[in-house]
N, C-alpha and C positions, 0 to 999 in steps of 0.2 A: 463538318457540314459546310462550312464556308468554301473550302477548297473544292467540294463536289459542285456546288453552285458556280464557282468560277469556272470550272471545267465544262460544264453546261453552256454557259455564256461564251466561252471561248470556241467551244466546238460549233455552236449555232453560228457564231459570227464567221468562222472560217468556211463553214458550209454555204453561207450567203455571199461571202466574198468569191468562192468558186462559182455558184450559180450566176452571180453577177457577172463574172468575166465571161461566161458563155452567153450571157443575154446582152452584153456590151453596156453594163452598167456598173456604178460603183455601190455595192450593197453592203459596205463595210459599217455596220451599225455602231461599233465603237467610234469610228471616225466620224460618223454622222452626228453622234452625241457630243464628242470632246474634240472635234477637228479644230475648233479654234484655240484649243489648250493642247499643243502637241506634247507638253511634259505629262499632263494627265493622262493623255491617250497612251503614251508609252508606259506609264505606270500601270495602267490597266493590264497591257501586254505582259509585263514583268510579272504582276501578280497571278496572271493566268498561268504563266510558265512555272513560277513556284508552286502554284497549286497542282499542277501536273507532277512536278517532282515529288512533292509531298505524297500525293496519292499513289505514285510508282513506289515510293519507299515504304509506306503503310502496306501496301498490297504484297511486297516482297516479304515484309516482315510477317504478315498474317498467313503467308503461303496461299496455296491455290485453294483452300477451303471454300472460299466464298463463289467460286467459279462453277459450281454444279457438278464437281468431280465425275460422277458416273453417268454414262448414258445408256 
């Protein structure tokens, strides 16, 4: 569950970074919150990356059963 929440946070943050780039602003929420502590900001990015690897590994381990198989 923690890895899923981290993926949501990371995905939303990257979406906002992209939208901010089009709008000419810096909408990196992680940077806005932890910008004065770069090490903590990097730690959040590492945790999001590890969460993605965890979810990928668990998804492969469980197979495609959770993907709605038939159409």
